[in-house]
MIGU-743661 format. One record per residue (C-alpha): residue number from 1; x, y, z. Coordinates in nm, 4 decimals. Each point is the difference from the previous one (the first is absolute). Layout:
REM residues N
+-----+----------+----------+----------+
|   k |        u |        v |        w |
+-----+----------+----------+----------+
| NUM |        X |        Y |        Z |
...
+-----+----------+----------+----------+
This chain:
REM residues 130
+-----+----------+----------+----------+
|   k |        u |        v |        w |
+-----+----------+----------+----------+
|   1 |   0.0238 |  -0.0146 |   0.0372 |
|   2 |   0.1102 |   0.3735 |  -0.1226 |
|   3 |  -0.0098 |   0.2235 |   0.2998 |
|   4 |  -0.0569 |   0.3635 |  -0.0303 |
|   5 |   0.3748 |   0.1045 |  -0.0091 |
|   6 |   0.0760 |  -0.2010 |  -0.2151 |
|   7 |  -0.2733 |   0.1692 |  -0.2329 |
|   8 |   0.0523 |   0.3086 |   0.1191 |
|   9 |   0.3653 |   0.0103 |  -0.1119 |
|  10 |  -0.0665 |  -0.1998 |  -0.3580 |
|  11 |  -0.2569 |   0.3076 |  -0.0507 |
|  12 |   0.0555 |   0.2831 |  -0.1876 |
|  13 |   0.1713 |   0.2752 |   0.1912 |
|  14 |  -0.3637 |   0.2689 |  -0.0782 |
|  15 |  -0.1509 |  -0.3136 |   0.1529 |
|  16 |   0.1781 |  -0.0505 |   0.2562 |
|  17 |  -0.1739 |   0.0378 |   0.3515 |
|  18 |   0.1730 |   0.2122 |   0.2225 |
|  19 |  -0.0414 |   0.2863 |   0.2769 |
|  20 |   0.1194 |   0.3107 |   0.0854 |
|  21 |   0.3239 |  -0.1999 |   0.1773 |
|  22 |   0.1202 |  -0.1522 |  -0.3173 |
|  23 |  -0.0316 |   0.3604 |  -0.1997 |
|  24 |   0.0324 |   0.2617 |   0.3121 |
|  25 |   0.3016 |  -0.2191 |   0.1467 |
|  26 |   0.0696 |   0.1043 |   0.3125 |
|  27 |  -0.0283 |   0.3432 |  -0.1552 |
|  28 |  -0.2231 |   0.0885 |   0.2064 |
|  29 |  -0.1077 |  -0.0370 |   0.3925 |
|  30 |  -0.2996 |  -0.1077 |   0.0989 |
|  31 |  -0.0300 |   0.3012 |   0.1794 |
|  32 |  -0.0464 |   0.1544 |  -0.3684 |
|  33 |  -0.3232 |  -0.2488 |  -0.1810 |
|  34 |   0.2191 |  -0.1823 |  -0.2111 |
|  35 |  -0.3385 |  -0.1662 |  -0.1434 |
|  36 |  -0.1646 |   0.3583 |   0.0457 |
|  37 |   0.2927 |   0.1228 |  -0.2270 |
|  38 |  -0.0480 |  -0.2596 |  -0.2834 |
|  39 |  -0.3854 |   0.0395 |  -0.0108 |
|  40 |   0.0641 |   0.3286 |  -0.0575 |
|  41 |   0.2402 |  -0.0380 |  -0.2220 |
|  42 |  -0.2063 |  -0.2252 |  -0.2140 |
|  43 |  -0.2861 |   0.2421 |  -0.0362 |
|  44 |   0.2064 |   0.2636 |  -0.1134 |
|  45 |   0.2133 |  -0.1825 |  -0.2411 |
|  46 |  -0.3156 |  -0.2315 |  -0.1678 |
|  47 |  -0.3712 |   0.1252 |   0.1851 |
|  48 |   0.0451 |  -0.3405 |   0.1979 |
|  49 |  -0.2023 |   0.0319 |   0.3132 |
|  50 |   0.0904 |  -0.2639 |   0.2580 |
|  51 |  -0.0088 |   0.0119 |   0.3843 |
|  52 |   0.3109 |   0.0531 |   0.2883 |
|  53 |   0.0260 |  -0.2835 |   0.1934 |
|  54 |   0.2507 |   0.0461 |   0.2455 |
|  55 |   0.1164 |   0.2241 |   0.2413 |
|  56 |  -0.2340 |   0.2973 |  -0.0648 |
|  57 |  -0.3235 |  -0.3096 |   0.0065 |
|  58 |   0.1549 |  -0.2272 |   0.2826 |
|  59 |   0.2478 |   0.2397 |   0.1873 |
|  60 |  -0.0025 |   0.2867 |   0.3033 |
|  61 |   0.2242 |   0.2536 |   0.1031 |
|  62 |   0.0157 |   0.2058 |   0.3393 |
|  63 |  -0.0819 |   0.3779 |   0.0205 |
|  64 |   0.4275 |   0.0725 |  -0.1058 |
|  65 |  -0.0954 |  -0.1998 |  -0.3771 |
|  66 |   0.2453 |  -0.2551 |   0.1171 |
|  67 |  -0.1587 |  -0.3762 |  -0.0755 |
|  68 |  -0.1708 |  -0.1676 |   0.2659 |
|  69 |  -0.0867 |  -0.2750 |  -0.2095 |
|  70 |   0.1095 |  -0.1335 |  -0.3248 |
|  71 |  -0.2172 |  -0.1827 |  -0.2252 |
|  72 |   0.1979 |  -0.4015 |  -0.0934 |
|  73 |  -0.0456 |   0.1058 |  -0.4066 |
|  74 |  -0.0400 |   0.2965 |  -0.2174 |
|  75 |  -0.1847 |  -0.0890 |  -0.2978 |
|  76 |  -0.2612 |   0.2167 |  -0.2683 |
|  77 |  -0.3148 |  -0.2052 |  -0.0159 |
|  78 |  -0.1426 |  -0.0228 |  -0.3702 |
|  79 |  -0.3488 |  -0.0617 |  -0.0446 |
|  80 |  -0.1088 |  -0.2076 |  -0.3217 |
|  81 |  -0.3128 |  -0.0245 |  -0.1404 |
|  82 |  -0.1151 |  -0.2450 |  -0.2649 |
|  83 |  -0.0208 |   0.2472 |  -0.2301 |
|  84 |   0.3686 |   0.0873 |  -0.0054 |
|  85 |   0.1547 |  -0.1225 |  -0.3429 |
|  86 |   0.3476 |  -0.1290 |  -0.0771 |
|  87 |   0.0692 |   0.3821 |  -0.1557 |
|  88 |  -0.0886 |   0.1213 |   0.3321 |
|  89 |   0.2590 |  -0.2189 |   0.2143 |
|  90 |   0.2609 |   0.0431 |  -0.2898 |
|  91 |  -0.0290 |   0.3713 |   0.1154 |
|  92 |   0.0049 |  -0.0528 |   0.4077 |
|  93 |   0.2992 |  -0.2208 |  -0.1333 |
|  94 |   0.1303 |   0.2474 |  -0.1920 |
|  95 |  -0.0348 |   0.3197 |   0.2560 |
|  96 |   0.1783 |  -0.2471 |   0.2799 |
|  97 |   0.2954 |  -0.0665 |  -0.1960 |
|  98 |   0.0109 |   0.3980 |  -0.0653 |
|  99 |  -0.0275 |   0.0503 |   0.3569 |
| 100 |   0.2504 |  -0.2525 |   0.0520 |
| 101 |   0.2380 |   0.1372 |  -0.2003 |
| 102 |   0.0139 |   0.3420 |   0.1293 |
| 103 |  -0.0517 |  -0.1442 |   0.3727 |
| 104 |   0.2856 |   0.1780 |   0.1697 |
| 105 |  -0.1991 |   0.3190 |  -0.0482 |
| 106 |  -0.3241 |  -0.1217 |   0.1232 |
| 107 |  -0.0398 |   0.2011 |   0.3054 |
| 108 |  -0.1245 |  -0.0803 |   0.3527 |
| 109 |  -0.2743 |   0.1407 |   0.1479 |
| 110 |  -0.0201 |   0.1423 |   0.3899 |
| 111 |  -0.3032 |   0.0816 |   0.2043 |
| 112 |  -0.0678 |   0.3298 |   0.0447 |
| 113 |  -0.4103 |  -0.0104 |   0.2218 |
| 114 |  -0.1586 |  -0.3087 |   0.0809 |
| 115 |  -0.2729 |  -0.1203 |   0.2105 |
| 116 |  -0.0040 |  -0.2442 |   0.2486 |
| 117 |  -0.2702 |  -0.2008 |  -0.1221 |
| 118 |  -0.0024 |  -0.1402 |  -0.3934 |
| 119 |   0.2957 |   0.1646 |  -0.0653 |
| 120 |   0.0608 |  -0.1651 |  -0.3875 |
| 121 |  -0.2681 |   0.2165 |  -0.1085 |
| 122 |   0.0265 |   0.3326 |   0.1125 |
| 123 |   0.3848 |   0.0283 |   0.0513 |
| 124 |   0.1807 |   0.2524 |  -0.1467 |
| 125 |   0.3209 |  -0.0449 |  -0.1676 |
| 126 |   0.3105 |   0.2041 |  -0.2154 |
| 127 |   0.2054 |  -0.1357 |  -0.2125 |
| 128 |   0.3712 |  -0.0473 |   0.1833 |
| 129 |   0.3150 |   0.1491 |  -0.2826 |
| 130 |   0.2684 |  -0.2157 |   0.0522 |
+-----+----------+----------+----------+
């Protein structure tokens, strides 16, 4: 039986599963919301909408902005509908490839304002230049 990892290695580069950790390889600290950074880059690059599942959603900061709890992963979530065609998925793959090419220029984000409950819906962020 072929494993998921084997399939991933055999797939074309634009089809391989990836995470912000792979694209932004240690460049952005979890404090800088790498999952959200990738979601923003995908939206700006190709109009691809996604949702961050990571430190912004699952993490927490103290009153001074220091991380009090981080997420176990940093992932963008894409919602695919049954109406998506191969062309749609090709577009997502090309946008992701373009983001990967300029991963060193993708900015992190910092929390400017947050509420204690459901912060991921109401948080205000700003990009942090390198």
